[in-house]
C-alpha positions, -999 to 999 in steps of 0.1 A, spaced: 508 -48 97 488 -22 117 505 6 97 494 -11 64 459 -15 77 458 22 88 470 34 54 445 12 36 415 27 56 429 62 52 431 56 14 395 44 13 384 74 34 401 98 9 385 80 -21 351 82 -4 354 119 4 368 127 -30 338 110 -47 312 129 -27 320 162 -44 288 184 -46 302 212 -67 280 220 -97 296 226 -130 289 258 -150 282 237 -181 252 221 -164 236 255 -156 243 269 -190 224 240 -206 194 245 -184 194 283 -191 195 278 -229 168 252 -231 134 269 -233 102 249 -228 68 258 -242 43 262 -213 14 250 -234 27 218 -250 60 212 -229 81 209 -261 116 224 -262 119 254 -285 142 250 -314 176 268 -313 168 285 -346 137 302 -331 117 295 -363 79 296 -357 85 307 -320 67 335 -301 75 354 -270 48 368 -248 57 397 -225 33 400 -196 45 426 -170 81 416 -160 76 380 -171 84 364 -205 69 332 -218 84 314 -249 62 293 -272 72 269 -300 42 278 -321 18 308 -322 -11 284 -318 3 273 -284 5 309 -273 -31 316 -283 -44 285 -266 -24 294 -235 -38 329 -235 -73 315 -238 -67 290 -210 -56 318 -187 -85 341 -198 -60 368 -209 -71 394 -233 -51 393 -266 -46 431 -265 -35 432 -229 -1 416 -236 28 422 -259 34 393 -282 63 390 -306 67 364 -334 98 352 -352 94 359 -389 102 334 -417 114 361 -442 135 385 -421 144 360 -393 138 384 -364 112 390 -337 85 416 -345 52 426 -329 26 398 -336 0 423 -346 22 437 -373 30 404 -389 13 387 -418 5 350 -415 3 321 -439 -18 292 -429 -4 263 -449 31 260 -434 46 231 -415 50 243 -378 61 224 -347 25 217 -335 12 215 -371 -12 244 -366 2 258 -399 4 295 -390 38 311 -398 47 348 -396 61 370 -422 72 407 -418 65 415 -455 31 410 -471 26 375 -486 0 364 -511 -30 349 -492 -18 360 -458 -41 368 -429 -39 391 -399 -31 383 -363 -67 387 -353 -77 362 -379 -51 337 -366 -65 342 -331 -101 336 -343 -92 305 -363 -72 290 -335 -101 295 -311 -125 279 -336 -101 250 -343 -97 260 -379 -60 251 -383 -39 226 -401 -39 202 -371 -76 197 -378 -78 170 -405 -110 185 -421 -94 220 -423 -61 206 -436 -80 187 -464 -99 219 -473 -68 241 -474 -45 217 -492 -73 207 -516 -74 169 -514 
């Protein structure tokens, strides 16, 4: 009877020690590395990168889900627009280019509904990066109901 009791407790001890495994799986770390969060609005960036921007400041990179978020974040940190390198993902060529070289349409559906989407090639009615910056700082974007009504014409 004592042998049976000893084996029973020994079995419970092995089960307990086997269940307390603290080894991290590589798949958990890969998911955390792949998910990028916008520092302005805390939304996860889409895997397709559409409408996303990357800001290079020194050795650090910040990823944004919308160019409007990047501009608001720069303004909040009192960072000069010309002091940092910003890249935007273009809708026509599907690659990152310098934000200053891109052409922007204002009436597109974007993640934060600001409406600014980048194109590498000139589009009819497009505006410059500086104009996007000015409009975002003034609140003249599609997330503003008055501006949306004015741009869409209803």
